[in-house]
N, C-alpha and C positions, 0 to 999 in steps of 0.2 A: 417576292413571297413573303406573307403577309408575316408581321414580330409578332413573338409570343403575346399571350396576353398581361403577365407581369412586366416585362420591358414597355409597353404603350402605357399601361398605369403610371409607372414612373415618369416617362416622359411626359405626360398629362401635368402630374402634381408640380416639375420643376417649370413647366411652365405658368402654372397660375402661382407659383411661388414667386417666381421671376416679375410677373404684371404686378403681383400686390405689391411686391416689396418697391419697383419703381412708383406707385400709386401713396407709397408713406410719406408724409411730409418730410422737407429738408430740415437739417439742422445750420441755420443762420448764426453768424458771430458780426455783432455789432463791431464798430471802432471802439481802441478802450477810451477812459474819460478819467482825467487827472483831477484830483481834489487835492485841497492840503488843508491841514486840520494844525489845532497850535494845542500845547498842553494847558491845560489847566482852564479848556475852555471847553463848552459841550459842542461835538460835532455831530451833522443832521446832513443826513443824503438820501433826498427822495428820489422814489424809483417810481414814476409817473408810467401807468399803462400806456398812454399815447406816445410815448418816446418806440416803445417795443411795438406799437400797432401795427406801423406801417411796414415792419420787418415780418410778419405775417404774410403769408400767401391770402388767406382769406384772413382778413386783418378786422373788416366789416361784418356784422349782424345784418338779416334784412331791416331795412331802413335806416340804416347808416349808423345805428348804436356799438357803441365799440362793445367788444367779447370778452368776458370775464379773464383774467390773467391773476395768476398765482405767481408769486417770486419763490426762488431757492438759490441764497447766498451763502460760502466758505473763503474759506483763505486757500491760495492756491498752494495744489500739493497738498491740504489738507482737508480734513473731512469737515469743521467745525471753523468758528470765525473767532478772531482773536478773544483774550481773555474784556479786550475795554470794549469791544464791540458787540453792538443787540441787533437782532433786529423784529420788526412787531409788522402785519401788516393783518385787519380786521377780518376784509373779508377780499373775493375775487374782482369784486369790481371799485375796491376802494387801493388805493396806491401804500406803497408799503415803504419803510424808512427804516436805514441804516445809525444807528445813533449812537454814541457813546462819549468818557471824558477820555481821552491819553493821558498819559503821565509822563514823567523822565524816560521811564525806562521802554516807553515803545517809539524812541525816536528811530526815523529810518521811515522805511518805504512798504508798505502792505499792500499786495494785491487779490485783492478778492474777484472771485468769479461771479459773476451773478446770471441765471439761467430764470428766465420768461418763458412759462408754458401759457398757452390757451387752451381754457378748459372744453374749446365747446370743438375746436381741432388738432387737438393733441401736437399742435407746432411749438418748436421750442427755439427760443432765440437765446444767444447769448452774447454777454458782454464782461469787460475786463475793466475791476476798476482798481485805479491806483489809488493809494492814498499813501500821502506825503505827511509825517508828523512831523513840525519843527516846534523849536521850544518858543515860549509864549517873551516878546520884548520885555514886557515887564515883571515875569515872573508870575509865580499862581499867588491871588490873591489872600492877604492875610488873615483875612475877617468873613468867615462866612457862615452864612444861615441856610440850614436847612426845614422847608416850610412845605407843609402836607396839605393838597391841596385836595379834598374828599371829593368833589362834584367833576371831574376828569378822566380822563383816561391819556394813555401815556401818547397815543396817536395825538391827540387832539392839541396838547402843548408843545410838540415838535416842530409845526410850523414856525416860522420866523415871525410873521405876525402875532401870534398868541405870546410869542415868548418877549416880544415888546410888547405887549399890551400888560404880560406880567410882571416887567420889570419896572414900568410906570406907576400901579398900582407897588411894587414893592418900594420904591424911590418917596412914597408919601410918609412909609412905616419908616425908613431908615432911615428919612431925610439927607439924603446923599441924591447927586446925581450919575455916580460915575460905578454903575450897578454893573454888573453882568450875568448870565446862566453859565454856570459852569460842569452842571450836569442836572440830567433827567431822568428821573429812574421809575420804575412802576411799583405799585405797594406791594402788588403781588411777588417782585423780584426778594423784597425784603424783609416774608412771612406774611404778609397780608393775606387777607381770607380773600376767595373766589365770591364774588357778590352773586346775591339772589337773581334768578332772570324775571326779573321784575323790571319793568321801565320807569330808566329815570337813574337807577343805581349804575355807579361805578366804581371803577377797581381801585381807583385814589391814584395820585402823582405825588412823589419827593421831587421839589424842584429845590435846589442850590444854588443860593445867589452868591455872591463873590463881591469883597469893594476894598479899598487900599486904607479906607479908613474906619473908625472904630463903629461900635454898634449906637443907635439911637438910643436913650432913655426908656424909650415905651417897648424895643427889644429886651434891655435888659430886665426892666420888668416883669415882662411876662414870660421871662424863660430862668426867674428867678427863684430859689427856694420854696419862698411864702407860696407861689403861683403853682408848680409842682402841687405844692398840699394842698390848696383849692380845687385842683385836677382829680386827686384822688379821691377826697370826700365830696365829688360827683357837682362840684360849682364851678362857676365860671375863672376862666383863670384873670387874672389882672392885667390891664387895659389901659393905659394912662392917654392914648389917644384913640384918633380916628381909624377907625379899621377900613384901609381904601381898595381893598381886594372885592367887598361885596359890591353888590351880590352876584359878581361873574366869576369871581374865585374864592368858594370857600373854604379857608385856613384853619383848620383845625390846629389854634393855636396852644393847645395841652401838648401837642407833639412839636413844638420847633425847640429846635437843635442849634444852639449857639458856638459856632468853632473859635479860639483866639487864639493867636497865635503867640507859641511855646516860647519863655525867653530861652537863651543856647547858653549852656556853662562854657566859660572858657576853656581853651582846651590848652594841651599840653605847649610849649612852646619847646620847637626842635632848636636843636643847635646845627652849624654848619659842616658838623660830621669830621672837623679836619683839629689835629692836633697844633696847639700853640709852639712858635719855634722854642729847639732846644728840651720840649719837655717829653718824658717819657711814660711809656703806658702802664699803669701799676694795676698787676694782676687782682684779682680779688682774692682775700684770705682765705687760705680752705678753713673750715667748719673744725669746731675742736670737735674730738671725740666722745661720746656722750656714756654713762654707763646705764646700764638699761636694768642691772640685774633687781635695783631696789621696786621697780615697776613691775616689772614682773614678779617676785615673789609676792607682792603687793597684789598683783592681779590673781596668783594661785591661793594663797596661803588662806587671806579672809573669806573666801567661797567655800572653803575646805573647815574651817573652822566655822561656821554659822553651822554647815550642815552639821557638825560633830554636835555640836550643840542642840538643835531641835532631837538627832537620834538617841542621845541622855534623856532628854525632855520628854522623848515620847516611852523609850523604857520604863525609865519610873510611873510615867502614869500607868503603864500596862502591867509590871510586874509588883512594883513595891506598896502599892497602893489597893491593891485588892482584898475584898470583906473577908472572902471564905465561906463556906459552907456552913458552918459552927454561929458564928452570927448570924448568917441571913437565918438560919434556922430558929435561934433565939428569937428576932424579932418577927415570925412569921408565927400566926394566931393557929394554935390548933387544929379546928377545924377544915383550916386550907391546907394543912400538911397531911389531916387524915386525906381528904381527899385527893390531894394529889397521889398521895400510897397507892391508896385503892386504882386510878387510875394505871400508876405505873406498875402494882400487880396485874392487872388483868391485860396489860400491856404482853408482859412475859408471858403469863400464862398461853397467851393467845398464841405466842410462837410457838413456844415448848409444844403446845399441840399440834401446829402447822408441820414441826420436823417431826414427829410422831404422832402414828396411829392410838397406839395401844397403851390411854391414859384414861386414869381414874376419869369421872365425870367432875366438870368444872364445877367450882362453887358457883357459877350465875345461876347453875341448872338445877341446883338441888330446893325441896322444899324451903320457903321462908317460912321463918318464924320470930312468934315476939318473942322477946329475954324476958316479958315482968308476965304474961296471961299465957305461955305455952301454946298461945294459937299458931298451927301452920296453914300454907295455904300453898298449891299448885304453882309453880314458876310460871307456864302456860296453860291460863285455863282459856276455856269455853268462850265462845261471844258472847252469849249473854251476861255473866259476871263481867269477866274481865278484872280491868283494875280497882273497879269499884266496890270488891269486897273491901271491908275494913279489917287492918291488922291489930289496930286500938281497940277496947272495948268503949265504948257509948256512956 
């Protein structure tokens, strides 16, 4: 008996799905890798592509070239890295770096999950990186200098050879040989701008170098207020020594920062906490009661008295210093008073007309006349003559 068409379709889809699922690349796991990091010192862990290529099923391209690989790292059971650890990889054909400077708060073990992706076959290889943070034997260096290197990217100063080369150049300026790199930070992580996509433009790197000894006079002069003033004016900073960083590292001396150890104030001296023999504990005396009535009266009565004085002053100005209508009329000219009276009378007449319709003709519509000649004129003349007809004799 032939199976129904829908059933055959479901069976065929299941077979195809199973075959494609079997063809998917497997997820392999490499053995754990244990490393240690000291507080107050730079920690760098390179993620080499060659170490993960052998775990891929198709690890090599045609011709034996290594396939492009990208990495993803995060703290175990967390979506992100610890706050002291950063990750950078410039491209899929370059190695990745986990770097940072742990502090005393990060003492302990940190498990990092690293996942490598083959960009051609989409295979994945996982590895657990166990980082044990231990305290530095000599503690953090008390004197630290922060140098900004403008012609480098952060991944260019993470390899050990590049850091040793930078320390040799810093020893010539610092005049000490016991230097160590304590931190490496990209300028973009400190608010720097992304450079233009032009060949030769770099992001810039802040390299922090520490030492147990004080700074040299050259570094002190370069970070002095006088040197900062010259930098703000667009001039070269003060430099009393030869720049041993040039030309490999273009250090921007205007951004030099020196950190000196701060003097610690003596803390309180704690006693043993045990009473002497035969001594009795004396409880603190009670606080004597305070009379709050004077303060309450001052707080309440002073604002009321000020408000009463202001009210009296305002009332005197508004009521007792009024000029009155008689004084105002005496100081006003007769022409202005007549003009005001005529406007007031016309206004009252119009209001009276609006209230009643059977009223005599308003004075404004009566014929105008000259009191000296007796000449009269129509108040509403026609267009040809209008207001051009004189009332006074020429």
